[in-house]
Structure formats: structure tokens, C-alpha cells
C-alpha positions as CSV (number, residue, x, y, z in Angstrom):
1,M,139.6,135.6,103.7
2,A,140.3,135.5,107.3
3,Q,144.3,135.3,107.8
4,D,143.3,132.7,110.9
5,A,141.8,130.4,108.8
6,Q,145.2,130.0,107.1
7,P,146.4,126.1,107.0
8,K,149.4,125.2,107.6
9,T,151.8,123.2,106.3
10,T,154.0,120.2,107.4
11,A,156.8,120.7,105.3
12,A,134.7,115.5,97.2
13,P,104.9,116.7,95.8
14,A,103.1,116.4,92.5
15,A,99.5,115.2,92.3
16,A,99.2,111.7,92.5
17,A,99.1,110.1,88.8
18,T,94.9,109.2,88.3
19,T,96.6,106.9,84.8
20,P,98.1,103.7,87.4
21,A,102.1,103.6,86.5
22,P,103.7,100.3,84.9
23,A,104.8,97.5,86.9
24,S,108.4,97.7,86.2
25,T,108.0,102.1,86.9
26,A,106.5,101.3,89.7
27,A,109.5,98.8,91.3
28,A,111.6,100.8,89.9
29,A,110.4,104.6,92.3
30,P,111.1,103.0,95.7
31,V,114.6,101.1,94.3
32,A,115.4,104.7,93.7
33,E,114.7,106.5,96.7
34,A,116.3,104.1,99.0
35,A,119.4,105.1,96.4
36,A,119.2,108.4,97.7
37,K,119.1,108.6,100.9
38,P,122.0,109.7,103.2
39,G,124.6,107.6,103.6
40,D,124.9,105.3,106.9
41,A,128.8,105.2,108.7
42,T,128.2,102.0,110.6
43,A,126.3,100.7,107.7
44,G,129.8,101.4,106.0
45,Q,131.9,100.0,107.7
46,G,131.3,96.5,106.6
47,K,130.3,97.0,103.4
48,A,134.1,98.7,103.4
49,A,136.0,96.2,104.8
50,V,136.9,94.7,101.6
51,C,138.5,98.1,100.7
52,G,141.1,98.5,103.4
53,A,143.4,96.1,101.6
54,C,144.4,98.8,99.1
55,H,143.1,102.5,101.2
56,G,143.5,101.0,105.2
57,M,141.1,99.9,107.4
58,D,140.1,103.7,108.3
59,G,141.1,105.3,105.2
60,N,144.7,105.8,105.8
61,S,146.4,103.6,103.3
62,S,149.6,102.8,103.8
63,D,151.0,102.3,100.8
64,A,151.6,105.6,98.9
65,Q,150.2,104.9,95.3
66,Y,146.6,104.2,96.8
67,P,145.3,107.2,98.2
68,K,143.8,108.0,101.3
69,L,140.0,107.6,101.5
70,A,139.9,109.2,105.3
71,G,137.3,112.7,105.5
72,Q,137.1,112.1,101.8
73,S,133.3,113.3,101.4
74,E,130.5,111.2,100.9
75,Q,129.5,112.9,97.9
76,Y,132.9,112.5,96.2
77,I,133.2,109.0,97.1
78,V,130.2,108.3,95.7
79,R,130.8,110.0,92.1
80,Q,134.1,107.9,91.4
81,L,132.9,104.4,92.6
82,T,129.6,105.3,90.0
83,D,132.3,106.4,87.4
84,F,134.3,102.9,88.0
85,K,131.5,100.7,87.5
86,S,130.0,102.7,84.4
87,G,133.7,102.6,83.0
88,K,134.2,106.0,82.6
89,R,137.3,105.9,84.6
90,Q,139.1,103.1,83.9
91,N,140.4,100.9,86.3
92,P,140.6,97.5,86.0
93,I,140.8,96.8,90.0
94,M,138.5,99.2,91.5
95,L,135.8,98.3,87.8
96,G,135.8,94.4,90.2
97,M,135.8,96.3,93.6
98,A,132.1,98.8,92.6
99,T,130.7,96.7,89.9
100,P,128.6,94.7,92.8
101,L,128.0,97.8,94.8
102,S,124.5,99.4,95.0
103,T,124.1,103.1,94.8
104,Q,123.3,103.2,98.6
105,D,126.1,100.8,99.2
106,M,128.7,103.7,97.7
107,H,126.7,106.5,100.3
108,D,127.2,103.8,103.2
109,V,130.6,103.5,101.9
110,G,131.6,107.0,101.3
111,A,129.9,107.8,104.6
112,Y,131.9,105.5,107.0
113,F,135.5,106.9,105.1
114,A,134.5,110.7,105.4
115,S,134.1,110.1,109.0
116,K,137.5,109.0,109.5
117,T,140.5,111.7,109.9
118,P,143.5,111.6,107.6
119,L,147.1,111.2,109.4
120,P,148.9,114.2,108.8
121,G,151.6,113.8,105.6
122,V,155.3,115.6,106.0
123,A,156.5,118.3,102.9
124,D,160.1,118.4,101.7
125,Q,160.7,121.7,103.2
126,A,162.7,122.2,100.0
127,L,159.9,122.3,98.0
128,V,157.4,124.0,100.6
129,E,157.8,128.0,99.2
130,K,157.0,126.9,95.1
131,G,154.4,124.6,96.2
132,E,152.4,127.1,98.8
133,M,152.5,129.7,95.5
134,L,151.1,127.8,93.3
135,F,148.3,126.1,95.4
136,R,147.1,129.6,97.0
137,Q,148.1,132.1,93.8
138,G,148.2,129.7,91.1
139,D,150.6,131.3,88.5
140,A,148.8,133.7,86.0
141,K,151.4,134.2,83.6
142,R,150.5,130.5,82.9
143,D,146.3,130.5,83.0
144,I,147.0,127.9,86.4
145,P,144.4,128.7,88.9
146,A,145.1,128.6,92.7
147,C,144.1,125.2,93.9
148,M,142.4,126.6,97.3
149,A,140.2,128.4,94.7
150,C,138.2,124.8,94.3
151,H,140.0,122.5,97.0
152,S,139.6,125.3,100.0
153,I,142.3,127.1,101.6
154,D,143.3,124.2,103.5
155,G,142.8,121.3,101.3
156,R,139.2,119.9,102.2
157,G,137.4,120.0,99.8
158,N,133.7,121.5,98.5
159,P,131.7,118.5,99.1
160,G,128.9,120.2,97.0
161,A,130.7,120.8,94.2
162,M,132.0,116.8,94.6
163,Y,136.0,119.1,94.1
164,P,137.3,116.3,96.8
165,Q,139.5,116.7,100.0
166,L,143.4,116.8,99.5
167,T,144.7,118.1,103.1
168,S,147.2,114.8,103.9
169,Q,147.2,113.0,100.3
170,H,150.0,111.0,99.5
171,A,152.5,113.1,97.4
172,Q,153.0,110.5,95.7
173,Y,149.3,109.7,94.1
174,I,149.0,113.8,93.4
175,E,152.2,112.9,91.7
176,A,151.0,109.5,89.3
177,T,147.6,111.5,88.8
178,L,148.7,115.0,88.3
179,K,151.2,113.3,85.8
180,A,148.8,110.9,84.5
181,W,146.2,113.6,83.7
182,H,149.3,115.7,81.8
183,D,149.8,113.1,79.7
184,G,146.0,112.5,78.5
185,T,144.1,110.4,81.2
186,T,140.5,111.6,81.7
187,W,138.1,110.0,83.8
188,G,134.8,110.7,81.7
189,D,134.1,112.9,79.1
190,D,131.9,115.3,80.9
191,A,132.7,119.0,82.0
192,H,133.3,118.3,85.6
193,S,136.1,115.4,84.3
194,Q,137.8,118.2,81.7
195,I,138.7,120.3,84.7
196,M,141.5,118.9,86.0
197,P,143.4,117.8,83.0
198,S,143.4,120.8,81.9
199,I,144.6,122.5,84.4
200,A,147.7,119.5,85.1
201,K,148.5,119.9,81.0
202,K,150.1,123.3,82.0
203,L,152.3,122.1,84.5
204,E,155.7,121.5,84.6
205,P,157.6,118.2,86.3
206,G,158.5,120.2,89.2
207,D,155.1,122.2,89.2
208,I,153.5,118.6,89.7
209,A,156.6,117.7,92.3
210,A,156.5,120.8,95.1
211,L,152.2,121.1,95.0
212,S,151.9,117.1,95.5
213,S,154.5,117.2,98.0
214,Y,153.0,120.5,99.3
215,I,149.2,118.8,99.9
216,E,151.1,115.9,101.1
217,G,152.3,118.0,103.9
218,L,148.5,120.2,104.1
219,H,146.8,120.4,107.7
220,S,144.6,122.6,109.6
221,A,145.2,125.0,111.7
222,D,145.3,123.6,114.5
223,S,147.6,120.7,113.8
224,Q,151.2,121.1,114.9
225,P,153.6,121.7,111.5
226,A,156.6,119.7,110.7
227,T,158.7,119.4,108.1
228,A,161.1,116.3,106.7
229,P,164.5,116.7,106.9
């Protein structure tokens, strides 16, 4: 892996059938095709307005209990909204927000937030060394993988695999989420949803605090580093 890519830290045609399809099937097909279209960020701006109360109009929430969505991948946002709507990921507020959304709405909202830039956070210098070690190397003795293996070296995530962006995320939100996974909360019953709870169970409170702080201060290589006093 190239050293210059290392991020710095501030210390997500078949043939037509000859037999006509039933009316219900024929009607459903155009809807499915429309739902599969890539998101439209311009359309998503209006649809995302209601999200601004908690997540910020540009996806940079001012309240650290709510995650930043700016820069998060469209694919990851769609997955989470779908899981909120189905009840696989349980949250009463988000259930109410996601229920009225069509799949196309979700893609549009996702595209809008994906087009935004997360505001950089600041890490606690006292926690950077430990947080960086876990993020970059993990802990083989405890079977804890490096975070960057899935979330990338600069925390930008892997949209194709729907591993979320972590860069500049609020430490408070990361810490609360890791603690919830550690204590048994899951965001679904599929294999993908079991990955983080299985890892979080191996983390000690100090690990969680260090990782959360480090992630908030994580930013791209062209950003200026800063540390908390």
C-alpha cells in the first residue's frame, strides 16, 4: 500500500415470452425498473429536507448523537433506509421517516448526501496512537481485524460492498454504536449485518473510546491535521 496514500488524522435481453404476463406482473415491471435507476442528487435535495432537522441540511449534523451523512455512499444509505422501513434495523424515529419513501426516493436521498463533503472532526491526541493501531493493524491476538480492511485506508468506505464511510464521523455516535453492537444489538439477521457485532464484542471500552476518537479525526491526505488540546 503506497505510503503517500496514507491518510492523516486530526488528533457504505432475454427473449420476450409469447404468453402475455398477468396484469399485476406487467404493472410491477416498470416500477421495479424505475426503482433501480441511479439516484438523482437534485431530486434528492428536496426529498432530504426533512432529514436536515437531525442530520443537517448538508449531511453534517451539529448534534453528535446523530450521524453525519455527508459523503456517505448512496448504496449504504439505501440499504439502511430499506432496513429501517422493513424493521430489520429498529429505530422508531427512522421507521417513521423511511416508511413513506419509495426505493427511488431512497436512491435520490442517498445520491444527495453522497454529493456532500463531511466537515473534518478533531481527535484527542492522547487516544490517537491506540486508535490508529486498531484502525490500521487490528489486534491479531484478539482476532480483531484492522478497520481499514473494510472501510479503506482513509475511512472512505467501500460502496460496492456497502461498507460505510467513517471519515470525520462524530466520536459520540461511533462510540454509542460500537457499544450497542458489543452489548448485543444487531441491524439485521443476514451475514452482512453480523460482521460488526461479532467484532465489537471483542473490543474493550478503552478500544472503543480510542477508535471513536481516531475516526472523528480521520481525514484525507490533503487536509490539514489538527489535534484537540
